LUMNU-923845 format. One record per residue (C-alpha): x, y, z. Coordinates in nm, 4 decimals. Each point is the difference from the previous one (the first is absolute). Layout:
BEGIN
x, y, z
X, Y, Z $
...
This chain:
BEGIN
x, y, z
1.8772, 10.0875, 1.8799 $
-0.3224, -0.2018, -0.0404 $
-0.0848, -0.1169, 0.3609 $
-0.3139, -0.1813, -0.1112 $
0.1816, -0.2075, -0.2772 $
0.2758, -0.0916, 0.2427 $
-0.2661, -0.0908, 0.2662 $
-0.1800, -0.2251, -0.2484 $
0.3200, -0.1717, -0.1009 $
0.0726, -0.0883, 0.3601 $
-0.3620, -0.0816, 0.0802 $
-0.0034, -0.2559, -0.2977 $
0.2998, -0.1714, 0.1582 $
-0.1468, 0.0043, 0.3518 $
-0.3391, -0.1351, -0.0987 $
0.1883, -0.2816, -0.1664 $
0.1361, -0.1317, 0.3261 $
-0.2373, -0.2334, 0.1872 $
-0.0366, 0.1481, 0.3541 $
-0.3311, -0.1415, 0.0846 $
-0.0687, -0.0198, 0.3790 $
-0.1038, -0.2785, 0.0638 $
0.1958, -0.2023, -0.0731 $
0.2774, 0.2665, 0.0406 $
0.2608, -0.2173, -0.1749 $
0.2419, 0.2924, -0.0067 $
0.3735, 0.0017, 0.0622 $
0.2745, 0.2659, -0.0177 $
0.0478, -0.0421, -0.3695 $
-0.2679, 0.0750, -0.2620 $
-0.1697, 0.3294, 0.0521 $
0.2472, 0.1033, 0.2560 $
0.2964, -0.0694, -0.2148 $
-0.1697, 0.2075, -0.2752 $
-0.0481, 0.2948, 0.2322 $
0.3594, -0.0084, 0.1224 $
0.1159, -0.0066, -0.3575 $
-0.2056, 0.3026, -0.0965 $
0.0971, 0.2169, 0.3027 $
0.3643, 0.0951, -0.0877 $
0.1670, 0.2181, 0.2618 $
-0.2137, -0.1453, 0.2821 $
0.1328, -0.1976, 0.2901 $
-0.2384, -0.2987, -0.0212 $
-0.0561, -0.2534, 0.2891 $
-0.2204, -0.2955, -0.0652 $
-0.1187, -0.2064, 0.2887 $
-0.1869, -0.3212, -0.0055 $
-0.2283, -0.0124, 0.3150 $
-0.1169, -0.3510, -0.0731 $
-0.3378, -0.1400, -0.1356 $
0.0258, 0.2116, -0.3168 $
0.0360, 0.3284, 0.1907 $
0.2886, 0.1897, -0.1650 $
0.0887, 0.3662, 0.0211 $
0.2284, 0.2341, -0.1791 $
0.1309, 0.3121, 0.1576 $
0.1537, 0.2335, -0.2614 $
0.1699, 0.3330, 0.1116 $
0.1734, 0.2735, -0.1919 $
0.1520, 0.2825, 0.1982 $
-0.1743, 0.1267, 0.3157 $
-0.3619, 0.0217, -0.0765 $
-0.2624, 0.1565, 0.2210 $
-0.2847, -0.2258, -0.1314 $
-0.0488, -0.3630, -0.0448 $
-0.2258, -0.1387, -0.2727 $
-0.1462, -0.3438, 0.0849 $
-0.1856, -0.2303, -0.2374 $
-0.0960, -0.3684, 0.0037 $
0.0598, -0.2197, -0.2882 $
-0.2149, -0.2975, 0.0928 $
-0.3449, -0.0337, -0.1612 $
-0.3228, -0.1887, 0.0702 $
-0.0555, -0.3224, -0.1990 $
-0.1487, 0.0479, -0.3453 $
-0.3631, -0.1057, -0.0580 $
-0.1261, -0.2266, -0.2894 $
-0.1827, 0.3086, -0.1359 $
0.3163, 0.1738, -0.1515 $
-0.0560, 0.0470, -0.3744 $
0.3651, -0.0591, -0.0757 $
0.3287, -0.0895, 0.1829 $
0.0213, 0.2065, 0.3236 $
0.3763, -0.0046, -0.0308 $
0.0098, 0.1796, -0.3363 $
-0.0443, 0.3771, 0.0215 $
-0.2619, 0.1281, -0.2520 $
-0.0510, 0.3613, -0.0868 $
-0.2990, 0.1886, -0.1272 $
-0.0328, 0.3771, -0.0725 $
-0.0448, 0.0811, 0.3709 $
0.0967, -0.3027, 0.2156 $
0.2552, -0.2615, 0.0706 $
-0.1425, -0.3454, 0.0846 $
0.1847, -0.2767, 0.1817 $
-0.0009, -0.1791, 0.3305 $
0.1330, 0.2359, 0.2574 $
0.0038, 0.2954, -0.2352 $
-0.2321, 0.1958, 0.2273 $
0.0873, -0.1752, 0.3281 $
0.2733, 0.1087, -0.0082 $
0.2762, -0.0807, -0.2506 $
-0.0813, 0.3215, -0.1955 $
0.1393, 0.2015, 0.2895 $
0.3161, -0.2165, 0.0114 $
0.0554, 0.0497, -0.3665 $
-0.0428, 0.3754, 0.0265 $
0.2542, 0.0056, 0.2969 $
0.2612, -0.1572, -0.2216 $
-0.0767, 0.2289, -0.2862 $
0.0134, 0.3152, 0.2139 $
0.3168, -0.1087, 0.1669 $
0.1821, -0.0627, -0.3264 $
-0.1091, 0.3481, -0.1289 $
0.1777, 0.1781, 0.2844 $
0.3090, -0.0363, 0.2137 $
-0.1680, 0.1337, 0.3209 $
0.0025, -0.1728, 0.3322 $
-0.2678, -0.2786, 0.0340 $
-0.0919, -0.3029, 0.2122 $
-0.2331, -0.2788, -0.0990 $
-0.1204, -0.2971, 0.1930 $
-0.1615, -0.2840, -0.2202 $
-0.1613, -0.2924, 0.1738 $
-0.2015, -0.3178, -0.0764 $
-0.2235, -0.0857, 0.2989 $
-0.2747, 0.2585, 0.0049 $
-0.2851, -0.2079, -0.1488 $
0.0509, -0.2659, 0.2692 $
-0.0548, 0.2082, 0.3084 $
0.3624, -0.1067, 0.1050 $
0.2040, 0.3121, 0.0101 $
0.3329, -0.1674, 0.0533 $
0.1765, 0.2421, -0.2374 $
-0.1283, 0.3227, 0.1661 $
0.0495, -0.1332, 0.3508 $
0.3615, -0.0889, -0.0837 $
0.0708, 0.3359, -0.1520 $
-0.1461, 0.1869, 0.3097 $
0.2197, -0.2092, 0.2346 $
0.3050, 0.0881, -0.2148 $
-0.0962, 0.3625, -0.0554 $
-0.1879, 0.1567, 0.3100 $
-0.1542, 0.3338, -0.0696 $
0.2796, 0.2143, 0.1551 $
0.1315, 0.2038, -0.2886 $
0.2872, 0.2448, 0.0634 $
0.2610, 0.1807, -0.1961 $
0.2309, -0.3190, -0.0103 $
-0.2778, -0.2453, -0.0721 $
-0.1201, -0.1303, -0.3366 $
-0.3323, -0.0773, 0.1462 $
-0.2772, 0.2105, -0.1734 $
-0.2536, 0.1832, 0.2250 $
-0.3104, -0.0514, -0.2451 $
-0.1124, -0.3075, -0.1802 $
-0.2207, 0.0053, -0.2995 $
-0.1732, -0.3469, -0.0308 $
-0.1211, -0.0605, -0.3519 $
-0.3678, -0.1357, -0.0253 $
-0.2666, 0.0844, -0.2588 $
-0.1150, 0.3511, 0.1201 $
-0.0563, 0.1737, -0.3301 $
0.3256, 0.1955, 0.0535 $
-0.1456, 0.1617, 0.3096 $
0.1710, 0.0047, 0.3430 $
-0.2054, -0.2048, 0.2430 $
0.0703, 0.0855, 0.3690 $
-0.2383, -0.2319, 0.1857 $
-0.1488, -0.3429, -0.0397 $
-0.1627, -0.2716, 0.2159 $
0.1813, -0.2654, 0.1854 $
-0.0825, -0.3709, -0.0317 $
-0.0512, -0.2813, 0.2445 $
-0.0971, -0.3603, -0.0820 $
-0.1166, -0.2391, 0.2787 $
-0.0629, -0.3724, 0.0398 $
-0.2675, -0.1133, 0.2574 $
-0.0916, -0.3502, 0.1069 $
-0.3111, -0.0948, 0.1936 $
-0.0646, -0.3210, 0.1996 $
-0.3314, -0.1760, 0.0683 $
-0.1352, -0.3310, 0.0745 $
-0.1259, -0.2478, -0.2665 $
-0.3560, -0.1299, 0.0408 $
-0.3272, -0.0683, -0.1674 $
-0.1557, 0.3196, -0.1291 $
-0.3442, -0.1055, 0.1307 $
0.0930, 0.0628, 0.3516 $
-0.0278, 0.3397, 0.1834 $
0.3315, 0.1901, -0.0219 $
0.1848, 0.2490, 0.2287 $
0.1610, 0.2928, -0.1437 $
0.3417, -0.1601, 0.0123 $
-0.0852, -0.3415, -0.1488 $
0.0300, 0.0889, -0.3640 $
0.3411, 0.1382, -0.1178 $
-0.1681, 0.1405, -0.3149 $
-0.2821, 0.1751, 0.1996 $
0.2818, 0.1662, 0.2110 $
0.1652, 0.1268, -0.3236 $
-0.3268, 0.1259, -0.1425 $
-0.0824, 0.1840, 0.3118 $
0.3455, 0.1413, 0.0211 $
-0.0316, 0.1228, -0.3626 $
-0.3197, 0.1947, 0.0797 $
0.1530, 0.1719, 0.3023 $
0.3124, 0.0907, -0.2036 $
-0.2039, 0.1412, -0.2807 $
-0.2128, 0.2094, 0.2399 $
0.3222, 0.1382, 0.1536 $
0.1472, 0.0919, -0.3505 $
-0.3215, 0.1873, -0.0714 $
0.0393, 0.1982, 0.3212 $
0.3378, 0.1165, -0.1185 $
-0.1340, 0.1450, -0.3234 $
0.0355, 0.3607, 0.1188 $
0.3734, -0.0180, 0.0748 $
0.2280, 0.1864, -0.2437 $
0.3565, 0.0749, -0.0792 $
0.1534, 0.1966, -0.2814 $
-0.3046, -0.0647, -0.2348 $
-0.0362, -0.3641, 0.0964 $
-0.3311, -0.0966, 0.1757 $
-0.0932, -0.3011, 0.2135 $
0.1450, -0.3478, 0.0200 $
0.0357, -0.2369, -0.2895 $
-0.0883, -0.3494, 0.1251 $
-0.0552, -0.3360, -0.1683 $
-0.0821, -0.3642, 0.1229 $
0.1695, -0.1801, -0.2835 $
-0.0537, -0.3587, 0.0936 $
-0.1794, -0.2290, 0.2405 $
0.0587, -0.3783, 0.0090 $
-0.1326, -0.2700, 0.2435 $
-0.2565, -0.2498, 0.0724 $
-0.0970, -0.3448, -0.1189 $
-0.3494, 0.0074, -0.1552 $
-0.3361, 0.1588, 0.0631 $
-0.1163, -0.2339, 0.2762 $
0.3383, -0.0039, 0.2003 $
0.0880, 0.2815, 0.2476 $
0.3248, 0.1336, -0.1216 $
0.2958, -0.0795, 0.2302 $
0.2506, 0.2319, -0.1657 $
-0.0024, 0.3173, -0.2254 $
0.2574, 0.2192, -0.1418 $
-0.0450, 0.3605, -0.1067 $
0.2344, 0.2448, -0.1734 $
-0.0674, 0.3717, -0.0053 $
0.1962, 0.3102, -0.0718 $
-0.0320, 0.3721, 0.0439 $
0.1520, 0.3225, -0.1292 $
0.0264, 0.2550, 0.2707 $
0.0455, 0.3756, -0.0147 $
0.3477, 0.1390, 0.0861 $
-0.1409, 0.1176, 0.3361 $
-0.1279, -0.3515, 0.1028 $
0.1481, -0.1789, 0.2799 $
0.0243, -0.3530, -0.1616 $
0.0750, -0.1873, 0.3201 $
-0.2997, 0.1449, 0.1703 $
-0.2199, -0.0773, -0.2922 $
0.1251, -0.3707, -0.0091 $
-0.0795, -0.0206, 0.3727 $
-0.3515, 0.1296, -0.0669 $
-0.0552, -0.2528, -0.2756 $
0.1306, -0.2835, 0.2053 $
-0.2286, 0.0937, 0.2848 $
-0.3145, -0.0431, -0.2243 $
0.0675, -0.3760, 0.0010 $
-0.2104, -0.2014, 0.2520 $
0.1452, -0.2177, 0.1293 $
0.3729, 0.0844, -0.0345 $
0.1203, -0.1181, -0.3440 $
0.2318, -0.2960, -0.0134 $
0.2385, 0.2050, -0.1955 $
0.0146, 0.3727, -0.1044 $
0.3228, 0.0887, -0.1901 $
0.0931, 0.2990, -0.2221 $
0.1644, -0.1528, -0.2980 $
0.1246, 0.3295, -0.1577 $
0.0031, 0.3648, 0.0808 $
0.1010, 0.2899, -0.2047 $
0.0082, 0.3440, 0.1707 $
-0.1907, 0.3043, -0.1375 $
0.1618, 0.2924, -0.1728 $
0.0960, 0.2097, 0.1915 $
0.0472, -0.2102, 0.3221 $
-0.0429, 0.1019, 0.3612 $
-0.2696, 0.1440, 0.2183 $
-0.2242, 0.2783, -0.1347 $
0.2424, 0.2930, 0.0778 $
0.3032, -0.1854, -0.1177 $
-0.1620, -0.1261, -0.3090 $
-0.1202, 0.3488, -0.1008 $
0.3564, 0.1344, 0.0603 $
0.1375, -0.2596, -0.2323 $
-0.2598, 0.0787, -0.2626 $
0.0848, 0.3618, 0.0083 $
0.3749, -0.0828, -0.0324 $
-0.0769, -0.2058, -0.3002 $
-0.2112, 0.2926, -0.1459 $
0.2939, 0.2275, 0.0341 $
0.2206, -0.2534, -0.1665 $
-0.2371, -0.0325, -0.2949 $
-0.0303, 0.3783, -0.0297 $
0.3769, 0.0318, -0.0082 $
0.0226, -0.2560, -0.2774 $
-0.2856, 0.1655, -0.2050 $
-0.2155, -0.3083, 0.0268 $
-0.3783, 0.0446, -0.0369 $
-0.1717, -0.1329, 0.3283 $
-0.2886, -0.2528, -0.0555 $
-0.2589, -0.1437, 0.2385 $
0.0681, -0.2648, 0.2585 $
-0.0630, -0.3529, -0.1274 $
-0.1479, -0.3206, 0.1410 $
0.2734, -0.2460, -0.1207 $
0.3057, -0.0842, 0.1993 $
0.3573, 0.0596, -0.0922 $
0.3375, -0.0524, 0.1444 $
0.0453, 0.3828, 0.0346 $
-0.1600, -0.0547, 0.3461 $
0.3040, -0.2173, 0.1056 $
0.2301, 0.2900, -0.0808 $
-0.2123, 0.2399, 0.1755 $
-0.0203, -0.2218, 0.3027 $
0.3734, -0.0202, 0.0087 $
0.0372, 0.3785, 0.0143 $
0.0264, 0.1007, -0.3702 $
-0.1990, 0.2544, -0.1724 $
-0.1949, -0.2229, -0.2490 $
-0.1956, 0.0927, -0.3070 $
-0.1848, -0.2382, -0.2393 $
0.0584, 0.1178, -0.3461 $
-0.0110, -0.1794, -0.3378 $
-0.1511, -0.0282, -0.3506 $
-0.3134, -0.1898, -0.0798 $
-0.3439, -0.0464, 0.1614 $
-0.0788, -0.2628, 0.2595 $
-0.3072, -0.1017, -0.2010 $
0.2219, -0.1547, -0.2550 $
0.2206, -0.1818, 0.2430 $
-0.0350, -0.3775, 0.0326 $
-0.2312, -0.0107, -0.2945 $
0.0088, -0.2082, -0.3302 $
0.1778, 0.2086, -0.2697 $
0.1394, 0.2291, 0.2784 $
0.1099, 0.3310, -0.1457 $
0.1566, 0.3389, 0.0839 $
-0.0720, 0.3241, -0.2026 $
0.2958, 0.1227, -0.1997 $
-0.0560, 0.3553, 0.1111 $
0.0130, -0.1053, 0.3659 $
0.3429, -0.1852, -0.0769 $
0.1299, 0.3197, -0.1711 $
-0.1240, 0.2233, 0.2893 $
0.1654, -0.2251, 0.2697 $
0.3271, -0.0411, -0.1956 $
0.0171, 0.3736, -0.0587 $
-0.0682, 0.0805, 0.3660 $
0.2566, -0.2442, 0.1315 $
0.2731, 0.1185, -0.2518 $
-0.0708, 0.3568, 0.1212 $
0.0476, -0.1083, 0.3664 $
0.3200, -0.1759, -0.0783 $
0.1444, 0.2566, -0.2415 $
-0.0848, 0.2996, 0.2241 $
0.2005, -0.1540, 0.2855 $
-0.2922, -0.0530, 0.2156 $
0.0028, -0.3780, -0.0092 $
C-alpha cells in the first residue's frame, strides 16, 4: 500500500478540474462524478444547491466521524509559472491550484478510504471560498447533531483546512459590514457643521472605531489576543471643493470566540454621529468554538478530548476562519485538521508538502481502518 502515490494520483485528477470560486461554474458532474466513481462501496448523495454550490455526502457503514473538505478554490493569479490545472511535483512538494487549500486533503481521503473497508463518512462541498455556506447549512438541516445508536449521524466533524497536520480547536469568527453616511452638498469654502460632510462623518467614525479596537488589545481566548479589525474601503464625495453628500464605508473584524458579536456591532454603530443612513452586516461566520465564554471553553475541551482519542497532535488557535465553526454552532464537536500551511494557500504556484500529504493520509487511514471513523 502506497498511500502517497495513490493520493498524488487522485490529486492530479482533482487539480485538473476547474473549480474556481468565483465564478463557481460547478455542477454535479465533473469533480463530483470523479469522486463518486472512486468511492466504491459508499452510498453517495450529490446535491446541487444552486449558484455552483454542490455537495457530495458519501457514507460507508456507521461511522463515528465525518470528514469535511471543500473542493472550490480561489481564482488563479497571472503570476503562476505554469498552468494551475496541471499538478507538478518536485522532490518535496506538489504544486497546483487548490493543492494546499484543500484538494490535497480530498485526494488523501479517497486514497485512505480505498485502502481500507472500515466505516467512513465524507462531505465534499464547493462554496467555502464565496462565504456562502449553502452546502454546510443544508447538511446541518438534514443531519442535526443528535447522534444515537440508530443514527448514522457522526458526533465529531474533522474539517480539512491547511493546519500543518495539527488539530486546531479554536479560531476567530468573521463579520463584514456595509455603512452609508448622508450629508449635504455645498461649497467647501463655507463653515461646516459636524454632519454636513458624509466623508467627514466616515473619517470620524473610523477614528473612534480604531480607538475602541485598541482598547480591546488585552482580551484573550485560547491563545488568541485582541480584535482583528480592518476598514477596507471608503467611497464618496465629488471633488475637493464640494462638501460630500454621500459616503460608503466597508469594514470587517475577526472576533475572539468569547466575543458577543451583536454587542460589538451595536458599539460600532453607536460611534456614528449622526446615525448612519445604513448599517448592515453583509456576512457573519461564527468563531470556533461558539457560544458564551463558559460554553465555548466546554466545547474546546470536548474537541481536545476527541483529538486526543484520535491521536492527533494539537496545534495553536488560528486567526483565519473555517466552516468548522458552523458545525460547532450546530452542536457538533468540530476540529480543523488538514495537510499544508496556510501561508501557501491562495498564492501563485500554491503547493503542499509531500510529507504533509503522507502524514495526513496515513492518519486518516488509521482512523478508518481501526474502526474509529
